[in-house]
N, C-alpha and C positions, 0 to 999 in steps of 0.2 A: 526351436528350441524343444519340441516334441518329439521330434524322431529321430532320436539318437541312439537307439538301442539295435543291437545285434542279435540275430537269431541264426538257427540253424533249422532249415527244413529236412525232416527226415522222412523218405519214402520207402517202404519196405520192398525188399526183393522177393522172389517167391522160392518157398521150399516145398517138397514133398513128405508127408507124414508116412508113418509105416504102413497106412491103408493103401496109400496111392494118392491121397488127396492133397490138392495144393493148398498151402497155408502161407500167411506173410512172415516173412524173414526178417526181423528186426535186427538181426545181428550184423554179421560181415557182410550179409547180401544186400544191407539196406544203403541206399543213398543218401549224402549227407551235403545239402546245398545251403552255403552261407549267403545270408542276406543282411544288409547293414541298411541302416536309416528308416526303421518302423517304430512304432509305439506299442507296447503292450501293457494293459492296466488290468486291475481288478475289475471284475464283473460279477455282480449277483453273490457276494461274500462266499462262505463257505458252509458246507453241510457235513454232517457226521452220521454215520451208520455203524452202530454198536451191536446190532442183533446177532451177526455171525463172528464178526472180528471189527476191530477197531479201523476205521476207515474215513478220511477225510476227502472231501472233494470241494476244490476251489476253482472257482470260475475267472476267467481270464477273456479279454477280448484284444485282438490285433488289428491295429489300423495302419493302414500305408498313407502316405502323403500324397496329394494332388498328383495325378499322371501316372502313379506308381502301380503297376500291375505284379502280382506275384505268380509263378506256377504253384499254387496251392492247392492241394485236394482235399476233401472230406475223409479220405483214408490215410492221410499224412500226419504225422507227429511233429511238434515243434519243441525244440531245445533251447531255453535260455536261463542264465544266472544258476546252471547246474541243476536245474529241473526237466522234467519231460512232460508235455502237455499233448492230449489229443484234439485234434480238430473235432469239435462237434457240431455236426450238421453241414450243410452246405455253406460254401464262401460266397458270400454277398460281393458282387462285382457291382458298384454303381455307374451308371453309366454317365460320359461326359457330354455336355452339350456340343454337337458338331460331330460326335462319333468318339469311339475308344471307351477307355475306362477312367473315371475320375479319381476313384480310390477303390480300396477293398477292405472288407471287415470280416473278421472271423471269430467266432466263439470258441475258447479253447478250455479245455476241464483237466486239470491236475489232480490225480488220484493218489493218494499217499496213506 
């Protein structure tokens, strides 16, 4: 019952800025990979930064069921429920007894 959510993993393409530097392209150049059967839960609450502008950062945590590995990188974003979240740090791939991946966990951050 826990692993019923659908997400999109968004991987940026590469664009070149006016100075010739490569930068991530989150628009038309981004790859979108649908994934079903994961669990995304609130993690760590939310914080607000009102010094320069009103910003709310909400923490989320993505879990996969036993035996499910994802092609998820720390440079990716995750879309779910009409919101976009950044992968925050390394993706934890927990080893299974006997080899392979037991499950993965990833911290996500929504900045609104």
